[in-house]
C-alpha positions in Angstrom: 152.1 143.1 40.1 149.9 142.9 43.2 146.4 144.3 43.2 145.4 146.5 46.1 142.2 145.6 48.0 140.4 148.5 49.7 138.7 147.3 52.9 136.8 149.6 55.3 135.4 149.1 58.8 132.3 151.1 59.7 130.3 151.2 62.9 126.9 152.0 61.5 124.7 152.2 64.6 121.8 151.3 62.4 122.7 150.4 58.8 119.3 151.0 57.2 119.3 154.7 58.1 122.8 155.2 56.6 122.2 153.4 53.3 122.6 156.4 51.0 125.7 157.6 52.9 127.3 154.2 52.6 126.5 153.9 48.9 128.1 157.3 48.3 131.2 156.4 50.4 131.6 153.0 48.6 131.5 154.7 45.2 133.7 157.7 46.0 136.3 155.7 47.8 136.2 152.7 45.4 135.8 150.3 48.3 136.1 146.6 47.6 134.8 145.3 51.0 133.1 147.0 53.9 132.9 145.3 57.3 130.0 146.8 59.3 129.2 146.5 63.0 126.0 147.5 64.7 123.7 146.9 61.7 120.7 146.6 64.0 119.1 144.3 61.3 116.1 142.2 62.0 114.2 139.7 59.9 112.2 142.7 58.6 115.1 145.0 57.7 117.6 144.7 54.9 119.3 146.7 52.2 120.4 146.2 48.6 123.2 147.8 46.6 123.9 147.3 43.0 127.4 146.0 42.2 127.8 144.7 45.8 126.8 141.5 47.6 125.7 141.9 51.2 126.2 139.2 53.8 124.6 139.9 57.2 123.3 138.2 60.4 120.3 139.2 62.5 119.5 139.2 66.1 118.0 135.7 67.0 115.4 137.4 69.3 114.2 139.7 66.5 115.2 142.9 68.2 117.1 145.7 66.4 120.5 145.9 68.0 124.0 144.7 67.5 125.0 142.4 64.6 127.3 142.6 61.6 127.4 142.7 57.8 130.0 142.4 55.1 129.5 144.3 51.8 131.7 143.0 48.9 132.0 144.0 45.3 130.3 141.5 43.0 133.5 141.5 40.9 135.4 139.8 43.7 135.2 136.0 43.8 134.4 134.7 47.2 133.5 131.3 48.8 131.0 131.4 51.6 130.4 128.8 54.3 127.9 128.4 57.0 128.9 129.9 60.3 127.1 128.9 63.5 126.9 131.7 66.1 126.0 131.3 69.8 
């Protein structure tokens, strides 16, 4: 029997200010992975969530706009590799 994987795409327009909303959504909807655009992360901003691993990238110029993140349940086994972005 196949296991269903629940994946969600979210345009955050600033992830740090929506952290509690996203935590609630992940829990209530039992989401396995969330793909997030427009995180606006910089080297000084980040979030943490219990039961989830967060993989993100930051603006190379240090400004808060654009960028992406992936939030994945820690119970899901993944393999990561280095990705070079232009």
